[in-house]
N, C-alpha and C positions, 0 to 999 in steps of 0.2 A: 504494500500500500504506500502511495506517495505521502510525503510529510506535508505539514503546513507550509514550510518553506518551498518545497517542490511545487506545490499548487500555486502559491502566490508569486513565485519567481516566473513560472511559465505564463501566468496571467499578466504579470507586470511587463513581460517582454513585448506585449502588444499595447502597452500603455505607458510610454515614457514621455510623451508630450504632455506638458502640464495642463494645456487647455483640454486635452482629451480626458485627463484625470478629473479636471473640474466638471466637465459635462457628466461624468459618471456620478458625481455627488448629487446631481439633480435627476438624471435619467433613470438610474438604477432604482432609487427609492420609488419613483413614479411607477415603474414597471412592476416592482414587487407588490406595491399597494394594489395596483390594478389586478394582478393575478390572484392575490389573496381575496380581494373583494369579490371578484367574479366567481371564485370557487367557494365562497362562504355561503352562498344562497342554497345550492342543492344539498339537501340532507340525505345522507345514505341510510342512516338509522339513528334511533335515539336511545341512549342508555342513561337517561337522566341528564345527559348533555348531548346536544346535536352533533353527531359525527358527520362532518362535511369533508369534501375533498381538500379544502383549505386546512382544516385541522390535521388531516393526515400528512399533507405536504409540510406543514410547519413542524410537526413531530419528527418526520423523517429528516428534514433539513437540520433541525436542532440536534438530533442524534449524530448526524454526520459531522457537524461543526464541533460538538463536544468530544467525539472520538479523535478528531483531527488535532484539537488543541483545547485544553480545559479553559484557559482564560478567555480566549477569543470565543470559544463555544458558549460560555456563560453569557458574554455580551450579546452574542447572536441570538441565544435562546430568549433573553429578555426582550430584545428588539422584535423577535418573531412573535412573542406573546402580545406585545403592543400592536404589531401589524395585524394580528389575528383579531384583536379587539376592534381596531379601526375597520378592518374588512367586514367584520360582522355588523358593525354599525351601518356601513354603506349598504350592505346586503339587506338590511332591515328597512331601507327606504323604498319608495315606489319602484316598480320595475323600470320605469323610464330613468329615474335618477340613478339607480344601481347600474343599469346597462350603459348609460351615457358616461357616468363617472369612470367605470371600468374601462370602457373602450377608449375614451379620450385620454385617460392617463397612460394606457398601454401604448397607443399610437404615438402620442407626443413624446413619451419617454424614449421610445425607439428612435424617433427622429432626432432627438437630442443626442442619443448615443452615436448615431451615424454621422452627425455633424462633428462630434469629437473624433471619430475615426477618420474623417476627412482631414482634420488637423494632423492626426497621427501619420496619415499616409499608409495606413495598414488596416486590414480587415479585422473585425472583432475576433477575439480569441475562440469563441464557441464555434466558429466556422471550421476550425481545425480540431477542436476537442469539446464536445458537448458539455463536459464537466464545467466549462467556463461559465455556464449559466448559473450554477450554484456558487461558484467562486466569486463572481462579480460582487454580490452583496458583502461578502467577507472582505474583499479587496477594499471596498469603501470604508468599512469599519477599521481595517488595518491602517489605511491611510490616515484616518482620523487619529488613531492611536499613535502612529509615527509622528504626526504633527504635534501631538501633545508631549512628545518625548518618551513615549512608552514603547516597550518591546524593541529597543534600539538594536539588539542583537539580530532580530529577525529582519529589520530594515536593512542593516548592513549586509547581511547575507543575500537578500533579494537584489540589492544594488550591485553586489559582487557578480551575481549571475546575470541580471538583466541590464545592468548599466544604470547610470544616473538619469534623472529626468532632465528634460530640456524643453525648449520651444522650437519646433521645426519651422524653418522658413518655407513658406508656400510660394512657388514660382508664379509669375503672372499668368502662366498657361493653365493654372488651376490644379496643380498637384505636383 
């Protein structure tokens, strides 16, 4: 099994332009909120608590993050619970509000992501490895932690493998 550093370094290799990283701070949360909200409405069964696809997804993702790294896993589990609460709230609205919010957040979030990858000059990581879809939210949390001076040993190892961040100059020809 790949380690936390393996996953983050592989993902980071596709995200070295600071503008691309910045778009991920907006786009990834929008996409995650959209997915959780859209999956919070269908109830698979009820065992005193509604078991929804969102609940199962959040549980699976939280277990993945906890197995990968306890400290980041706890942070991700807390965020996932908050997202599940928010998604459940959106799902409790009218069908029009629920569907519109979910679809708009999802589409706009991806547009923001692709703008970031235009700056990067590189395709998104999940095009080469689907696991990038679950590493993306962890990458954002890790970047916040690194910005706060936490987990510096992980940041240093990622930069050793993926290189430092930069701002790529975009030619007048568009890329």
